[in-house]
N, C-alpha and C positions, 0 to 999 in steps of 0.2 A: 280720741282727741286728747293729747297730753304730751308725755315724754316717753321716748323709746330708745333703748340702746341697740344700735345696729352693729353687726360684724361686717366690716368692709376691708378691702386690701390696705396694707400699710401705706402704699403709695397712692391711695385714692386722692385725687386732686380737685374734687368739686369744692368750690368755695363755701365758707360758712355764711349762711344767710339766705341766698337765693333758693327758690324752690327747685328741687331736682328736676333736670330736663326730662326725665322719663315720666314725670307727673304733669307736664304742661303740653297740651296739644298745640303744635306749631301752626296749625291752620285756624287762625282766629278770625271770626266773622266781625262785621261792623254792627254796632248796636243800633237798633231801630229807633229813630228819633220820634216817630209818630206816636208809638205806644210807650216810649221811654224804656224799652227793653222788657216789658212785662208780657207782651204777646197778646194782649186783650184789646177788644174794641173799646171805643171811648166810653160807652155806657157802663161796661163791666169794670173798666179801669177806675171810673168815678167811685164805684162801690169799694174797690180795693183801697183807694186813697182815703175814703171815709173811715176805714177800719181803725186807723191811728189818728186821723185828722191832724197831722202835724202842722198843716198850713193854717189851722184855725183852732188853737188850743184855748181851753178855759181850765186853768189849773185849780185843783182842790188839794190842799195840803193836810197832812196828818197833824195831830195836836202838837207833836214835838218839832214839826217843820222839816223833818228829815225825809219824808216821802211825799209823793204827789201822784195824781192821776189826772188825765184829761177828761173832763166831764162831758165834752162834746164828741169824744171818740165813739164810734159805733161799737167797738170791742167792749166798752164799758156799759153798753145799753142794749144788750141782746134781748130779743123777745122770744116767745115760745117757739116760733118757727125756727129761729136760729139755734136754740137749744136742741130741738128735735133733730135738726140736721147734724149737729155734732154727735148726739147719741147714736143716730143711724150710721154715722161715719166711724163708730167705734172709738170715740174720744170721751173725755170727761171721766176718766177711770177713777178719779178721787171720789166720785159718787157712785159710779156704776159697777166698779170691780172691787169694792171693799165690802167686808161682811156687815150685814145689817140685822142679822138674827143669829141664834145659837147654831142652827144648822150650817150656816155659811161660815161661822167661826170655826166649826169643826173641820170644814173643808180646808181652811187656811192651815190649821194645825196639822192636818194629815199630809198636805202637800209640801208644807214648809215654804210656800211661796208668799210673797207680799200681796199679790193680786189674785182675785178669784179667776178660775178658768173661763167663766161665763158671766154675763151681766147679772146683777143681783135683782133686777126688776124695778129699780128705783130710777126715776127721771127727775133731776134737780130742777128747781124753779129758776126762772131768769134772774130773780133777785139773788139767789145763792151764787149763781155763776158770775154775775156782775160784781158782787162783793169780793169774790175770790180773785177776779182779775184785777180789781182796783188795788188790793192790798197784799195779794199773795204772788205766787210765781206766775200765774195767769196763762194766757193763750200763747201758742207758738204759731209759726207760719202755716203749719198744717191746719190748725183750727181756722185761721184766717181764710185760707183757700176754700175750705169746705163751706164756710158761711157765705163767702163771696159768690161762689159758683151756684149754691143753692138759691140764694136770693135773686141773682141775675136770671136764673131759670124760671123762678116764680114770676118775675116781672116780664119774662119773655124777651129779654135783651141780651142774653148771654151769647158771646161769639168771639172769634179771634180778630186780631188786627188785620185790616185789609191789605196792608203793605207787606208785612213780614209773615203773614199767614200763621200767626201763633208762635213762631220761633223766637221772637224777641230780638232777632238779628237777621242779617242777610249777608250773602257773599256776592262779590262782584261777578263771579262766575260759578255756576252750580257745580262745576267739577271740583271746586275746593270744598264745598259742603260734603261731597262724597268722600273726599280724602279725609276730611275732619271726622266724619262718621266712622270711617274704617280704621282710623288711627288707634293703635293699642299702646297703652303705657307700659313701662317696664321699671323694675326696681333697680337700685344701685347694685353693683357687683358685690359678691360675697368674698370675705377674706378673714384673716386672723385678727385684724385690728378692731379696736373698740371706739365707738363714736356716738355721741348723744344727738338725737334728732327730736324736733318738735313735730307733732302730728295735728296741731290745731289748724294749720293751713293744709295745702296739698302734701306738704312734707319737706323739711329742709334740715340741713345739718346745723347744730348749735355749738359744736366743738371741733377741734382738730382730731385727727386719728391718733390713737395711742396703742402701744403694744400690750399694755396690761391694764386690768381694772383699776389697780392702784394709781397708775399715772393719770388715767381719765378722772378718777374721783378727786385726786389732788388738784388738777386743773380746774374742775368744776367748783370746788370749795374756794380755791384761791382767787378765782375771778368773779365769784358771786353769781355764778350762772343761775338763770331763772328756773326754778322748779314749778312756779305758778306765779304769774304776774311779776311783782317785785320781790317775791320770796325766794330764798335760796336755802341750802341745807349745809350741815356740817360735813366734814370729810368722811366721818364714820357712816352717816346716813347715805351719802352718795355712794360710798363703797358697797354698802349692803344692797343698794338699789341696782348697781351695775352687776354685782355678782349674783343677785337674787332674781326678783321678778323681771327687771329689765323693761318694764312697761308700766305706766300708770295713767289714769285719767287726769285731766287738768286739776281738778279739785274735788274734795270730799267735804260735805257739810256735817258738822257735829254740833248738835245743840244750837243750830242757827249760825255757827261760826265756820267760815271757809278756811280749810287747811289744804296744803298742797297734796296732790295725789301721790307724789313721790314719798313723802313722809308716811302717809297712810299705808302705802303698798308694802313698806318694809317693817311696819309696826309689829305685825304678828304673822308668822309663817305656819301653815298647816304642817303637822309633823308626819304626814303620810302623803306619798306622791299622788294617790288618787282620792285622798280624803276619807278612806274607809274607816280609819280609826276613830273618826269623829262622826261616823254614820252619815256622811255626805254622799249625794248621788255622784255618778261618774261625771267628770269635768271634760266636756268634749268640744265646746264652742267658745272661743275667745270672746270676752266681753260679757258672757252670761253672768248674771247675778243670782245668788241663792241665799235665802234667809232661813237659818236653822230654827229649830223649835225654841232655842233659848234666846232668839232675837238677834243673833250675830249675823252679819252680812259677809258674804264671800264673793270674790270675783274670779272668774276663770281666766288664767293666762298660761299659755303653753301647756295645756292639759293638767295644770295644777291649780288647786284652790288657794287663794290668798285672802286672809281675813282682813276686812276693811273696818274702819271705825264706824262707818255707816254706808248706806248705798250711795255710790257716786252720783253727783248731780246730772251727769250726762245720761244716766239711765233712769232718772227720776220720772220723766214724762214718758209714758208708753207710746210706742209707734202705732200707726194706723193699721198695721198688719194684723 
């Protein structure tokens, strides 16, 4: 999710802005009005709605008035059963995959990873998790779903919507569902041209096509093209990005301050294609993040390690895999 330089034909005529047609399934279903598209029965949907409790907020503000949380939201009031469900679901890594003793610290030092390869044996208290969610990065949709499903099953009410059978949508004819399921997306054609794309949505062009990196970088700088939100970059930074990594996450957090991933991606380049001169492991999977013994973070792009100012936010929360 971020910015990416694509090589496309010079006469590539897809407009700037709309999502590329190869990323949009043309066989679109109708949203189920009974379950509001969630695919759940009414009892389970009620639990899902209580997670954020948007319809019934009771705001508690920080001392400086800049932050707040909903005191009535279930997500801010988990109990032991909820926490257990999250730990069993391989979540809450801030507590379960960080070292808590000397032996585990040694594992981190040996592997060079930020997270332990296995749980450290600690189960956080509901109070710890609730405080973290109220004032920190907090839960994501994966945590929500784990808690909703586990609680609905404990109550004996879990189930799918009786109208859409869990799909969250329906087709006027089932033959279109088959066509939708069988549809395969495709990338834009390749060519010698240079074009900037955003990947925070399904994927769309952000610039015209140019013959050279210099022309693209000049256009991006002159038009104030977004590198992240309202941020843009200088011509020199854009040029280094187009010539160099060609891909960046949306943003990187440094000391609690968000900076564009573009500027971070071009900050420092590893001086060896495979990172061997810095004693880094082989770089084989795009998006993989590695933390070296000296605390520096690197991200894998096109089989090359690129040093980041810190671990990108999009990789901060571990997946449930």
